[in-house]
C-alpha positions in Angstrom: 8.9 17.8 -8.3 6.6 14.7 -8.1 2.8 14.9 -8.3 2.6 14.1 -4.6 5.2 16.7 -3.6 3.4 19.3 -5.7 0.0 18.5 -4.0 1.6 18.9 -0.6 3.2 22.2 -1.7 -0.2 23.5 -2.7 -1.7 22.5 0.7 1.1 24.3 2.4 0.6 27.4 0.4 -3.1 27.5 1.2 -2.4 26.9 4.9 0.1 29.8 5.1 -2.2 32.2 3.2 -5.1 31.3 5.6 -3.0 31.4 8.8 -1.9 34.9 7.9 -5.5 36.1 8.3 -6.0 34.5 11.7 -5.0 37.0 14.5 -4.5 34.3 17.1 -2.1 32.2 15.0 1.3 33.8 15.8 3.7 31.4 14.1 3.9 28.1 12.1 6.8 25.8 11.6 7.3 22.9 9.1 9.1 20.0 10.7 9.5 16.3 10.0 10.6 14.6 6.8 9.4 17.4 4.5 11.8 19.8 6.3 14.6 17.2 6.7 17.9 16.9 4.8 18.8 13.6 6.5 16.4 10.9 5.3 14.2 13.4 3.4 10.6 13.0 2.4 9.5 10.3 0.0 6.1 9.6 -1.6 4.8 8.2 1.7 5.8 11.1 3.9 3.2 13.3 5.6 3.2 17.0 6.4 4.0 18.0 10.0 3.2 21.6 11.0 3.6 23.2 14.4 1.1 25.9 14.9 1.8 28.4 17.7 -1.5 30.1 18.7 -2.9 32.2 21.6 -6.0 30.0 21.5 -5.0 26.6 20.3 -8.1 24.9 21.8 -10.2 26.6 19.1 -8.5 24.5 16.4 -8.6 21.4 18.5 -12.3 21.7 19.5 -13.5 22.6 16.0 -12.6 21.2 12.6 -14.4 23.5 10.2 -11.2 25.5 9.6 -9.4 22.7 7.8 -11.6 23.3 4.8 -9.5 26.4 4.2 -6.5 24.2 3.6 -8.0 21.4 1.4 -10.8 19.0 1.1 -10.8 16.9 4.3 -11.8 13.2 4.3 -11.1 12.5 7.9 -9.9 14.4 10.9 -9.4 13.6 14.6 -7.4 14.7 17.7 -4.3 12.8 19.0 -1.4 13.4 21.4 1.8 14.6 19.7 4.5 12.0 19.3 6.7 13.9 21.8 5.7 16.1 24.6 2.2 16.5 26.1 0.5 18.6 23.5 -2.3 17.6 21.1 -2.5 17.7 17.3 -5.3 17.7 14.8 -4.6 15.0 12.2 -6.2 15.4 8.8 -6.5 13.1 5.8 -7.2 15.3 2.8 -8.5 14.3 -0.5 -6.1 12.1 -2.4 -4.6 10.6 0.8 -2.6 13.7 1.8 -1.9 13.4 5.5 -1.2 16.5 7.5 -0.5 16.8 11.3 -1.2 20.2 12.9 0.4 20.2 16.3 -1.2 23.0 18.4 1.2 24.8 20.8 0.1 27.6 23.2 2.1 30.7 22.4 2.6 31.2 26.2 4.3 27.8 26.5 6.6 28.6 23.6 7.5 31.9 25.1 8.1 30.2 28.5 10.5 27.7 26.8 12.4 30.5 25.2 12.7 32.5 28.5 14.0 29.4 30.4 16.4 28.7 27.5 17.8 32.3 27.7 18.0 32.2 31.4 19.8 28.9 31.4 22.4 30.2 28.9 23.0 33.3 31.1 22.8 31.4 34.4 24.0 27.8 33.8 23.1 26.7 37.4 19.6 27.9 37.1 18.0 24.5 36.8 19.4 23.5 40.2 17.3 26.1 41.8 14.1 24.9 40.2 11.9 22.1 41.7 13.1 18.7 40.5 9.9 18.0 38.6 10.0 21.4 36.8 13.6 21.0 35.9 13.0 17.5 34.5 10.0 18.7 32.5 12.0 21.6 31.1 15.0 19.3 30.1 12.6 16.8 28.5 10.7 19.5 26.6 13.9 21.1 25.4 15.3 17.7 24.3 12.1 16.7 22.5 11.9 20.0 20.6 15.6 20.1 19.9 15.5 16.5 18.5 12.8 17.6 16.1 14.3 20.9 15.2 17.8 19.7 14.5 16.6 17.3 11.9 15.0 20.1 9.9 12.8 23.0 10.6 11.4 25.6 8.2 9.6 28.8 9.4 6.3 29.2 7.5 4.9 32.1 9.5 6.3 34.4 12.2 4.3 37.4 13.3 6.2 38.1 16.5 9.7 36.7 15.9 9.1 33.7 18.1 9.7 31.2 15.4 13.0 32.7 14.6 13.9 32.5 18.3 12.8 28.9 18.5 15.5 28.1 15.9 18.0 28.8 18.6 17.0 25.5 20.1 18.5 23.8 17.1 21.9 24.9 18.3 21.3 23.4 21.7 23.2 20.3 22.4 21.1 18.1 24.6 23.2 14.9 24.9 21.5 11.6 25.6 22.6 10.4 29.0 22.8 6.9 30.3 19.8 5.9 32.5 20.5 6.1 36.2 20.8 2.7 37.9 17.3 3.0 39.4 15.8 4.1 36.0 17.4 1.0 34.4 16.1 -1.3 37.1 12.6 0.2 36.8 12.3 -0.8 33.2 13.8 -4.2 33.8 11.4 -5.0 36.7 8.4 -3.5 34.8 9.1 -5.8 31.9 9.5 -9.0 33.9 6.5 -8.2 36.0 4.3 -7.8 33.0 5.5 -11.1 31.4 3.7 -12.8 34.4 0.7 -10.5 34.0 0.5 -11.4 30.3 0.6 -15.1 30.8 -2.0 -15.0 33.6 -4.4 -13.2 31.2 -3.6 -15.7 28.5 -4.4 -18.7 30.8 -7.6 -17.0 31.9 -8.7 -16.9 28.3 -8.4 -13.1 27.9 -6.6 -13.4 24.5 -7.1 -9.8 23.4 -5.7 -8.4 26.7 -2.8 -10.8 26.7 -1.8 -10.1 23.1 -2.2 -6.3 23.6 0.2 -6.4 26.5 2.7 -8.8 24.8 2.7 -6.9 21.5 2.1 -3.5 23.0 3.2 -2.7 26.5 6.1 -5.1 26.6 7.3 -4.0 23.2 7.5 -0.3 24.4 9.7 -1.5 27.2 11.7 -3.6 24.7 12.1 -0.5 22.5 13.6 1.5 25.4 16.1 -1.3 26.0 16.9 -1.5 22.3 17.7 2.3 22.4 19.8 2.0 25.6 21.7 -1.0 24.2 22.5 0.8 20.9 23.8 3.9 22.7 25.7 1.9 25.3 27.4 0.0 22.4 28.0 2.9 20.0 28.2 6.0 22.3 25.5 8.1 23.9 25.3 10.5 21.0 24.3 7.6 18.7 21.1 8.5 16.9 18.2 6.1 17.7 15.6 8.5 16.3 12.2 8.4 18.1 9.4 5.8 18.5 11.2 3.1 16.6 11.8 5.1 13.5 14.4 3.5 11.2 15.0 0.9 13.9 16.1 -1.6 11.3 19.1 0.7 10.6 20.2 1.7 14.1 19.4 -1.4 16.3 21.8 -4.3 16.8 21.3 -6.7 13.8 20.8 -9.6 16.2 17.9 -7.8 17.8 16.4 -6.9 14.4 16.5 -10.6 13.5 15.0 -11.5 16.9 12.1 -9.2 16.4 10.9 -11.4 13.5 9.8 -14.0 16.1 8.6 -11.6 18.8 5.1 -10.8 17.5 2.1 -13.1 17.6 -0.9 -14.1 15.6 -4.3 -13.8 17.4 -3.9 -17.3 18.7 -3.4 -18.6 22.3 -0.4 -20.8 21.5 1.2 -18.2 19.3 0.9 -15.5 21.9 2.7 -17.7 24.3 5.4 -18.5 21.7 5.9 -14.8 20.9 6.0 -13.9 24.6 8.9 -16.4 25.2 10.7 -15.0 22.1 10.3 -11.4 23.5 11.6 -12.5 26.8 14.7 -14.0 25.2 15.3 -10.9 23.2 14.9 -8.5 26.2 17.1 -10.7 28.4 20.2 -10.6 26.4 19.7 -6.9 25.5 19.3 -6.0 29.2 22.1 -8.1 30.5 24.5 -6.8 27.9 23.4 -3.2 28.6 23.8 -3.7 32.3 27.3 -5.1 31.8 28.3 -2.1 29.6 26.9 0.3 32.1 28.4 -1.5 35.1 25.0 -1.9 36.7 23.7 -5.0 38.6 21.1 -7.1 36.9 18.5 -9.1 38.8 19.4 -12.4 37.3 17.9 -14.5 40.1 14.5 -12.8 40.1 14.5 -12.9 36.3 15.2 -16.7 36.3 12.3 -17.3 38.8 10.0 -15.2 36.6 11.0 -17.1 33.5 10.4 -20.5 35.1 7.0 -19.3 36.3 6.0 -18.1 32.9 7.1 -21.4 31.3 5.2 -23.4 33.9 2.0 -21.4 33.3 2.4 -22.0 29.5 2.9 -25.7 29.9 -0.2 -26.2 32.2 
C-alpha cells in the first residue's frame, strides 16, 4: 500500500469510528475511484463518502465535526456532481481530499420504497405525475451509475445501505434523446453562439469567454455523449461530467477540442468560438443522421454567417 493510500485508509477508519458514535448518522457508503475495480484509484484520487443522516443539515451548516476525521486545511459546501444534494468538501493536511455527500435518510428510504414498488408493479411510474416519475428515474439512474462502478458499505445501522446495494442490480439503460430534447440542445447552442459574440463585441471579454468555454462547452459535452452512444450503442459508457473523455469520445472530436478553448484575449475568444461551432456542427449533424432526426441546417447557416460577420466587423 502506498503512503497516500495508507493515509486515506487512516482517515476512513477515523471517520467510521466517529460516525458510529453519532445517533443521527444511520449509514455511510464509500463510492468513487477508491471503491472501483474499473479504473481504480491512483495517487491523485480523492475519497468520496455518502453519509445518510436524519439531520444532514447539521453537517452542512457546521464544520467543527471534520476535526474528528483529520486536520482540516480547507472546507466548503458544494452541490453533488449528480443529483440535487449538497456535500461538504474537505482538504485535510497533506492534501488529502474528501467529499462527504449528505443525504437525508428519509430520501434514501423513499428511493428504496419506490424501487420496491416499481419491481412489484412495473407500470407504477405511469400513474405518477410526469415530473415525479422523471425525477425518480433520474435519481435512480444517477445513483445506479455511481453504485455499479463500485460501492462499499462503511456503516449500516438500519440495513438501509445493504438495501441500497440493490440499486446496483438495476439496469437503467441510456435512451436516445427524444426529437424535441435533441433540438432543444441544438437550438440552445446556436442561440448562445450569437449571445457570446455580442458580449465579445461589446467588450465584455470575461462574460464572452465564460460562455464560450463554459456554457457552450457543457452543451458540446452533451452532444459528445449522444454522438458516442449513437455510434457505439446506447449502453456505451460515457462516464459522467467528461470523465475519461479522451478514451470514450470520437478521436476526431478529441483532436478538435485542442482548438476549442481560448486565451483571455478578444481575438482568441473569437477564434475558439468558431472552432467550437465547427466541432458541434459535425457532431450534431452526424448524431441527427444516426437518430433519423431533422437538423435545422438553414437556421444554423444563418447563425454561423451572423457570428462571422460580427467577428469581422
